C-alpha positions as CSV (number, residue, x, y, z in Angstrom):
1,M,32.5,73.9,-73.7
2,R,32.5,74.3,-77.5
3,A,30.3,71.8,-79.2
4,S,28.2,71.3,-82.4
5,G,25.1,69.6,-83.5
6,I,22.7,68.8,-86.3
7,L,19.1,70.0,-86.8
8,M,17.1,67.1,-88.2
9,H,13.4,66.5,-87.3
10,V,12.4,63.0,-86.5
11,T,9.8,63.0,-89.4
12,S,12.8,63.6,-91.8
13,L,14.6,60.4,-91.0
14,P,14.7,57.8,-93.8
15,G,13.0,54.4,-93.7
16,A,9.8,52.5,-94.4
17,G,6.3,53.6,-93.2
18,G,6.0,56.9,-94.9
19,V,7.5,59.1,-92.1
20,G,10.6,59.1,-89.9
21,T,9.9,57.4,-86.6
22,M,11.6,56.4,-83.3
23,G,12.7,53.2,-84.9
24,K,15.9,51.8,-86.3
25,A,16.7,54.8,-88.5
26,A,16.6,57.1,-85.4
27,Y,19.1,54.8,-83.6
28,R,21.3,54.8,-86.7
29,F,21.2,58.6,-86.8
30,V,22.4,58.8,-83.2
31,D,25.3,56.5,-84.2
32,F,26.0,58.9,-87.1
33,L,26.0,61.9,-84.8
34,E,28.5,60.1,-82.4
35,R,30.8,59.2,-85.3
36,A,30.6,62.7,-86.7
37,G,31.6,64.2,-83.3
38,Q,28.3,65.9,-82.8
39,R,27.1,66.2,-79.2
40,Y,23.7,67.6,-80.0
41,W,20.6,66.5,-82.0
42,Q,18.1,69.3,-82.4
43,I,14.6,68.5,-83.4
44,L,11.3,70.3,-83.9
45,P,8.3,69.9,-81.5
46,L,7.2,66.3,-81.1
47,S,3.5,67.2,-80.4
48,P,0.6,65.8,-82.5
49,T,0.0,68.0,-85.5
50,G,-3.3,69.4,-86.7
51,Y,-4.4,71.4,-89.7
52,G,-1.4,72.2,-92.0
53,D,0.8,69.5,-90.4
54,S,2.9,72.1,-88.5
55,P,4.6,70.8,-85.3
56,Y,4.1,74.4,-84.1
57,Q,0.3,74.1,-84.3
58,S,-0.5,71.1,-82.1
59,F,-3.6,69.6,-80.4
60,S,-1.6,69.5,-77.1
61,A,1.4,71.1,-75.5
62,F,2.0,67.8,-73.5
63,A,1.2,64.9,-75.9
64,G,3.4,63.1,-78.3
65,N,2.8,62.7,-82.1
66,H,1.5,59.1,-82.7
67,Y,2.8,59.3,-86.3
68,L,6.3,58.9,-84.8
69,I,5.5,55.6,-83.1
70,D,7.5,53.0,-84.9
71,L,5.3,50.3,-86.4
72,E,8.2,47.8,-86.9
73,T,8.8,47.9,-83.1
74,L,5.2,47.1,-82.5
75,V,5.6,44.1,-84.9
76,E,8.6,42.9,-83.0
77,E,6.6,43.2,-79.8
78,G,3.7,41.1,-81.2
79,L,1.2,44.0,-81.3
80,L,1.1,44.1,-85.1
81,R,1.6,41.7,-87.9
82,Q,4.0,42.7,-90.7
83,E,1.3,42.3,-93.4
84,E,-0.9,44.8,-91.5
85,V,1.8,47.4,-91.9
86,D,2.7,46.5,-95.5
87,E,-0.8,46.5,-96.9
88,V,-0.8,50.3,-96.7
89,V,1.1,52.3,-99.4
90,W,2.4,54.9,-97.0
91,S,4.0,57.2,-99.5
92,Q,4.6,57.5,-103.2
93,R,8.0,59.3,-102.7
94,P,10.8,58.3,-100.3
95,D,11.9,62.0,-100.0
96,R,8.4,63.2,-98.8
97,V,6.0,62.6,-96.0
98,D,2.5,62.1,-97.2
99,F,0.5,63.4,-94.2
100,G,-2.8,62.7,-95.9
101,T,-2.1,59.0,-96.0
102,L,-0.9,59.1,-92.4
103,Y,-4.1,60.9,-91.3
104,R,-6.3,58.3,-93.0
105,H,-4.4,55.1,-92.2
106,R,-2.1,55.4,-89.2
107,C,-4.8,55.2,-86.5
108,P,-6.6,52.2,-88.1
109,V,-3.3,50.3,-88.0
110,L,-2.6,51.4,-84.5
111,Y,-6.1,50.4,-83.4
112,K,-5.1,46.8,-84.3
113,A,-2.2,47.0,-82.0
114,Y,-4.4,48.5,-79.3
115,E,-6.9,45.6,-79.6
116,R,-4.1,43.1,-78.9
117,F,-2.6,45.3,-76.2
118,I,-5.8,45.5,-74.0
119,G,-5.8,41.7,-73.7
120,M,-2.4,41.8,-72.0
121,P,-1.8,42.7,-68.3
122,N,0.4,45.8,-68.3
123,R,1.3,47.5,-65.0
124,A,3.5,50.0,-66.8
125,F,0.5,51.3,-68.8
126,H,-1.6,51.9,-65.7
127,Q,1.4,53.6,-64.0
128,F,1.8,55.9,-67.0
129,V,-1.9,56.9,-67.0
130,Q,-1.6,57.7,-63.3
131,Q,1.6,59.6,-63.7
132,E,0.3,61.8,-66.5
133,K,-3.1,62.5,-64.9
134,E,-2.6,66.3,-65.0
135,W,-3.1,66.4,-68.8
136,L,-3.9,63.0,-70.2
137,P,-7.6,62.7,-69.2
138,D,-8.4,66.0,-70.9
139,Y,-6.3,65.2,-73.9
140,G,-7.8,61.7,-74.3
141,L,-11.4,63.0,-74.1
142,F,-10.5,65.9,-76.4
143,M,-9.2,63.6,-79.1
144,A,-12.0,61.1,-78.7
145,L,-14.5,63.9,-79.1
146,K,-12.7,65.2,-82.2
147,E,-13.0,61.8,-83.7
148,A,-16.7,61.6,-82.7
149,F,-17.4,64.9,-84.3
150,S,-15.4,64.2,-87.5
151,G,-12.5,66.4,-86.6
152,A,-14.5,69.5,-85.9
153,D,-13.0,72.4,-84.0
154,W,-14.1,72.2,-80.3
155,S,-15.6,75.7,-80.6
156,T,-18.3,74.2,-82.8
157,W,-19.2,71.4,-80.4
158,P,-22.5,71.3,-78.5
159,D,-22.6,73.9,-75.7
160,G,-22.4,71.2,-72.9
161,L,-19.0,70.1,-74.3
162,R,-17.8,73.4,-75.6
163,L,-18.4,75.0,-72.1
164,R,-17.3,71.8,-70.3
165,D,-20.5,71.2,-68.3
166,P,-19.5,68.5,-65.8
167,E,-22.5,66.3,-66.3
168,T,-22.1,66.4,-70.1
169,L,-18.4,65.6,-69.8
170,R,-19.2,62.5,-67.6
171,T,-21.7,61.3,-70.1
172,Y,-19.2,61.4,-72.9
173,Q,-16.4,60.0,-70.8
174,E,-18.5,56.9,-70.4
175,K,-19.8,56.9,-74.0
176,L,-16.3,57.2,-75.5
177,K,-14.3,55.3,-72.9
178,Y,-12.9,52.9,-75.6
179,S,-11.7,55.7,-77.8
180,I,-10.2,57.6,-74.8
181,A,-8.3,54.5,-73.7
182,F,-7.0,54.2,-77.3
183,Q,-5.6,57.7,-76.9
184,Y,-3.9,56.7,-73.7
185,F,-2.4,53.7,-75.4
186,L,-1.0,56.0,-78.2
187,Q,0.6,58.2,-75.6
188,F,2.0,55.3,-73.6
189,Q,3.6,53.9,-76.7
190,F,5.0,57.2,-77.8
191,F,6.7,58.0,-74.5
192,R,7.9,54.5,-74.1
193,Q,9.7,54.6,-77.5
194,W,10.9,58.1,-76.9
195,K,12.4,57.2,-73.5
196,R,14.3,54.3,-75.1
197,L,15.7,56.5,-77.9
198,R,16.7,59.2,-75.5
199,E,18.5,56.8,-73.2
200,Y,20.3,55.4,-76.2
201,A,21.4,58.9,-77.3
202,K,22.7,59.5,-73.7
203,S,24.7,56.4,-73.9
204,K,26.4,57.8,-77.1
205,H,27.0,61.2,-75.4
206,V,24.4,62.9,-77.7
207,R,22.2,65.5,-76.0
208,I,18.8,66.3,-77.5
209,I,17.6,69.9,-78.0
210,G,13.8,70.1,-78.0
211,D,11.6,73.0,-79.1
212,V,8.8,74.6,-77.2
213,P,6.5,76.8,-79.3
214,I,5.4,80.0,-77.5
215,Y,1.7,79.6,-78.5
216,V,-0.8,76.8,-78.7
217,P,-3.7,76.9,-81.3
218,L,-7.3,77.6,-80.3
219,D,-8.3,74.1,-81.4
220,S,-6.2,72.4,-78.7
221,A,-6.9,70.4,-75.5
222,D,-5.0,73.1,-73.7
223,V,-7.3,76.0,-74.6
224,W,-10.4,73.8,-74.3
225,A,-9.5,72.5,-70.8
226,S,-8.1,75.8,-69.4
227,P,-10.0,78.7,-71.2
228,E,-9.4,81.0,-68.2
229,L,-5.7,81.2,-69.0
230,F,-6.3,82.7,-72.4
231,Q,-7.8,86.0,-73.7
232,L,-11.2,84.6,-74.6
233,D,-14.6,86.2,-74.3
234,E,-17.6,84.8,-72.4
235,D,-18.5,82.6,-75.4
236,R,-14.9,81.3,-75.4
237,K,-13.9,83.0,-78.6
238,P,-10.6,84.9,-78.9
239,K,-10.6,88.6,-78.3
240,L,-7.1,89.1,-79.6
241,V,-4.8,86.7,-81.5
242,A,-1.1,86.4,-82.1
243,G,1.0,87.6,-85.0
244,V,3.9,89.7,-86.0
245,P,3.8,93.3,-87.4
246,P,4.5,94.4,-91.0
247,D,8.1,94.6,-92.0
248,A,10.2,95.0,-95.1
249,F,9.2,91.4,-96.3
250,T,5.5,91.3,-95.4
251,A,3.4,94.4,-95.8
252,D,0.5,93.0,-93.8
253,G,2.7,91.2,-91.2
254,Q,2.0,87.6,-90.3
255,L,-1.4,86.6,-88.8
256,W,-0.8,83.5,-86.7
257,G,-4.2,83.4,-85.2
258,N,-3.3,81.7,-81.9
259,P,-5.2,82.8,-78.8
260,L,-3.1,85.0,-76.5
261,Y,-2.2,84.1,-72.9
262,H,-3.9,85.9,-70.1
263,W,-0.6,86.7,-68.4
264,E,-2.2,88.3,-65.3
265,K,-4.0,85.1,-64.5
266,M,-1.0,83.0,-65.4
267,K,1.0,85.1,-62.9
268,A,-1.6,84.6,-60.2
269,T,-1.1,80.9,-60.4
270,G,2.7,81.2,-60.2
271,Y,2.8,80.4,-64.0
272,A,1.7,76.9,-63.0
273,W,0.6,75.8,-66.5
274,W,3.8,77.0,-68.2
275,L,6.0,75.4,-65.5
276,R,4.2,72.1,-65.9
277,R,4.8,72.4,-69.6
278,L,8.5,73.1,-69.2
279,K,8.8,70.4,-66.6
280,A,7.4,68.0,-69.1
281,A,9.9,69.3,-71.7
282,A,12.7,68.7,-69.1
283,G,11.7,65.1,-68.9
284,M,12.0,64.7,-72.7
285,Y,15.0,66.9,-73.7
286,D,18.4,67.9,-72.4
287,M,18.1,71.5,-73.7
288,V,15.0,73.5,-74.8
289,R,14.7,76.1,-77.5
290,L,12.2,78.7,-76.4
291,D,10.4,79.7,-79.5
292,H,9.6,83.5,-80.2
293,F,11.4,84.6,-77.0
294,R,10.7,88.2,-77.8
295,G,7.0,87.5,-77.1
296,F,7.8,87.2,-73.4
297,E,8.9,90.8,-73.3
298,S,6.1,92.2,-75.5
299,Y,3.8,90.5,-78.0
300,W,1.8,91.7,-81.1
301,A,-1.9,91.5,-80.4
302,V,-4.3,91.6,-83.3
303,P,-8.1,92.0,-83.1
304,A,-9.5,88.5,-83.6
305,Q,-11.8,89.5,-86.5
306,D,-9.0,91.0,-88.6
307,K,-7.8,89.3,-91.8
308,T,-4.2,90.6,-91.5
309,A,-1.8,91.5,-88.7
310,R,-1.6,95.1,-89.8
311,N,-3.8,96.6,-87.1
312,G,-2.2,94.9,-84.2
313,H,-0.4,96.6,-81.3
314,W,2.3,95.8,-78.8
315,V,1.4,94.5,-75.3
316,K,3.9,94.0,-72.5
317,G,4.6,90.4,-71.7
318,P,5.6,88.8,-68.3
319,G,9.2,89.5,-68.8
320,M,11.8,88.7,-66.2
321,D,9.2,87.8,-63.6
322,F,8.3,84.8,-65.8
323,V,12.0,83.9,-66.4
324,A,12.7,84.1,-62.7
325,A,9.8,81.6,-62.0
326,I,11.4,79.2,-64.6
327,R,14.8,79.5,-62.9
328,R,13.3,78.7,-59.4
329,S,11.3,75.8,-60.7
330,L,13.8,74.3,-63.2
331,P,17.2,75.5,-62.2
332,D,19.1,72.8,-64.1
333,L,17.2,72.9,-67.5
334,E,19.2,74.7,-70.2
335,F,17.5,77.0,-72.7
336,I,18.2,78.6,-76.1
337,A,16.3,81.9,-76.6
338,E,15.0,82.1,-80.1
339,D,15.6,85.8,-80.3
340,L,15.1,86.4,-84.0
341,G,12.7,88.9,-85.6
342,Y,12.0,92.5,-84.5
343,L,14.3,93.1,-81.6
344,T,14.1,96.2,-79.4
345,P,16.5,97.2,-76.6
346,E,14.1,95.8,-74.1
347,V,14.0,92.4,-75.8
348,R,17.8,92.3,-75.9
349,Q,18.0,93.3,-72.3
350,L,15.6,90.5,-71.3
351,R,17.7,88.0,-73.2
352,R,20.8,89.2,-71.4
353,D,19.1,89.2,-68.0
354,S,17.8,85.7,-68.6
355,G,21.3,84.3,-69.2
356,Y,20.0,82.2,-72.1
357,P,22.1,82.1,-75.2
358,G,20.6,83.7,-78.3
359,M,20.6,82.6,-81.9
360,K,22.9,83.8,-84.7
361,V,21.9,82.8,-88.3
362,L,24.6,82.9,-90.9
363,E,22.1,83.4,-93.8
364,F,21.1,86.7,-92.2
365,A,24.6,88.0,-92.1
366,F,25.3,89.0,-95.7
367,D,22.9,91.8,-96.6
368,S,25.2,93.9,-98.8
369,R,23.1,97.0,-98.1
370,E,24.0,97.3,-94.4
371,P,26.2,95.8,-91.7
372,S,24.5,92.9,-89.8
373,D,24.7,91.7,-86.2
374,Y,24.8,88.2,-87.6
375,L,28.3,88.5,-89.0
376,P,30.5,86.1,-87.0
377,H,32.9,88.8,-85.8
378,C,30.0,90.2,-83.8
379,Y,29.3,87.0,-81.9
380,T,29.9,86.3,-78.3
381,R,30.6,82.9,-76.7
382,E,27.1,82.8,-75.1
383,S,25.3,82.2,-78.4
384,V,24.3,79.5,-80.8
385,C,25.4,79.9,-84.4
386,Y,23.1,78.3,-87.0
387,T,23.6,78.0,-90.8
388,G,19.8,78.4,-91.0
389,T,16.7,77.2,-89.2
390,H,13.7,75.1,-90.3
391,D,12.1,78.4,-91.5
392,N,15.0,79.4,-93.7
393,L,16.4,78.4,-97.1
394,T,19.0,75.6,-97.2
395,L,22.5,77.0,-97.7
396,Q,22.6,75.7,-101.3
397,Q,19.2,77.4,-102.0
398,W,20.6,80.6,-100.4
399,F,23.5,80.6,-102.8
400,D,21.1,79.8,-105.7
401,E,18.6,82.6,-104.9
402,A,20.4,85.4,-103.0
403,G,21.3,88.6,-104.8
404,P,24.7,88.6,-106.5
405,E,25.9,91.4,-104.2
406,D,25.0,89.3,-101.1
407,V,26.7,86.2,-102.5
408,A,29.8,88.3,-103.4
409,Y,29.8,89.7,-99.8
410,A,29.7,86.2,-98.3
411,K,32.5,85.0,-100.6
412,Q,34.7,87.9,-99.6
413,Y,33.9,87.7,-95.9
414,M,34.2,83.9,-95.6
415,G,36.9,83.4,-98.1
416,L,34.7,81.0,-100.0
417,N,36.0,79.1,-103.0
418,A,34.9,76.5,-105.6
419,E,37.5,74.0,-104.5
420,E,36.0,73.5,-101.0
421,G,32.5,74.4,-102.1
422,M,30.4,77.3,-101.1
423,V,28.2,75.4,-98.7
424,W,31.1,73.7,-96.9
425,G,32.9,77.0,-96.7
426,M,29.8,78.6,-95.0
427,I,29.7,75.6,-92.6
428,R,33.3,76.1,-91.9
429,G,32.6,79.8,-91.1
430,G,30.0,78.8,-88.5
431,M,32.0,76.0,-87.1
432,S,35.0,78.3,-86.5
433,S,33.0,81.0,-84.9
434,V,33.4,81.9,-81.2
435,S,29.8,80.7,-80.4
436,D,29.8,77.9,-77.8
437,L,27.4,75.9,-79.9
438,F,27.2,75.5,-83.7
439,V,24.2,73.8,-85.4
440,A,23.7,73.1,-89.1
441,Q,20.7,71.6,-90.8
442,M,21.2,68.1,-92.1
443,Q,20.1,69.4,-95.5
444,D,23.2,71.6,-95.5
445,Y,25.6,68.8,-94.8
446,L,23.9,66.9,-97.7
447,G,24.3,69.9,-100.0
448,L,20.6,69.9,-100.9
449,G,18.8,72.8,-102.5
450,G,15.3,74.3,-102.3
451,E,13.6,71.0,-102.7
452,A,14.7,70.1,-99.2
453,R,13.5,73.2,-97.4
454,M,11.5,72.3,-94.3
455,N,9.1,75.2,-94.1
456,F,7.9,78.3,-96.0
457,P,6.5,80.6,-93.2
458,G,3.1,82.0,-93.7
459,T,2.1,79.4,-96.3
460,L,0.0,76.2,-96.4
461,S,1.3,73.6,-98.9
462,N,2.4,70.0,-99.2
463,K,6.0,71.3,-99.3
464,N,6.0,72.3,-95.7
465,W,7.3,69.9,-93.1
466,T,7.5,67.0,-95.6
467,W,11.2,66.7,-96.5
468,R,12.8,63.3,-95.7
469,A,16.3,62.1,-96.2
470,E,16.5,59.0,-98.4
471,D,18.2,55.7,-97.6
472,G,21.9,55.9,-98.4
473,M,22.3,59.7,-98.0
474,I,23.6,59.7,-94.4
475,T,26.8,57.8,-94.6
476,D,29.9,57.0,-92.6
477,K,32.0,58.9,-95.1
478,L,29.9,62.0,-94.5
479,A,30.2,61.5,-90.7
480,D,34.0,61.3,-91.0
481,K,34.2,64.5,-93.0
482,I,32.0,66.3,-90.5
483,R,34.1,65.0,-87.6
484,E,37.3,66.2,-89.2
485,M,36.0,69.8,-89.4
486,T,34.4,69.5,-86.0
487,A,37.7,68.5,-84.4
488,L,39.7,71.1,-86.3
489,Y,37.7,73.8,-84.6
490,G,37.7,72.3,-81.1
491,R,34.1,71.1,-81.0
492,V,34.6,67.4,-80.4
């Protein structure tokens, strides 16, 4: 069935509190999607963010980001007072998330809610803790320890904690029980609010596309709690780390630094950790984008001591054996394979054998130097067409910065004209494609330029992950315009 959707991370929603949350603005956005004829809302990972604020570098593959807990909802429920929320200046700019302010002030405000909460009998809370016992105790202790050690990486903790000596763990579980319970409270509130929002989206016939990063960072509860599943030495330091090889754009490649999975040990367990992770995703989303899908066929392994990815080498991944395990365990969960980057015949074959639709990015189509697989006439139905992803330029920025030959090529191919507008013409090209699903960034529907780009890969800056829509941008008039085009091309 032909359909379309919009890519808009929760943090980018407008409203008070310095960051988009699961509050009223999220419900209004679902209403906007319904009015616009969009059947999908695609988001970025919802996990708690660490250094660099990237949702792809999280402290846990299972936990939710407490920044997304809506404070106004907690006020309505009597867990906070409005003045406790208002006394913090959450952001100086309505179009930017100030993660530094969130890091300093969000937990102190949420602690006040927790202090009121623990005085109330709550069966649902205790049921949640029991239900999530496979990951929550390790995560709660991990985050409490990070707080106790001023945010230090677990690899620098005392040996008893770093190496998870049982007696030492029991001592700290007792010592930090209040902080651990606070972490449980944060997760309870996150998943409670998310469940409500997702149910509302379902009632409006809007399906949510989630995102599962292929890797987890070293400084995560996942690696700390299950070091045997990663390529670590006896001292629990990485032997090899993840990255991508040099290409025409990056002479040194990209050094991501994530520890690599020990796929042989993963296989010996029937991929139990990964299947638990994907089962958790199935409980949160209607469809899952599998990040860096090519890494399941083969991955770039870089010596851990190296400063660039240049000296890495390819290592075979779990391939179809892993995909088959997913099919057996989660036969009804739908996936999108993020098959961008360096694609070999083997990667293409794995994607075909998996049956998962791949991604087609319009911004990649118009290289005037050579023909591209991303030109719409090359698409098949079993694909998802994107204007661009969170890692790419906005369409307006692409027209502003692309070479004149590439822009001329796009104009000729798409029949772009000033009367309709270049950006809307490009959206039309994607909307009219044969791909079963078309997804555009919200920034593109708003016609925003480089100031609204979500991420600049390979960089650390306060521009990454911080863009927010401002109040009044997302209107009924815009929804009606989107719906008209969506209906024209049979995607309503």
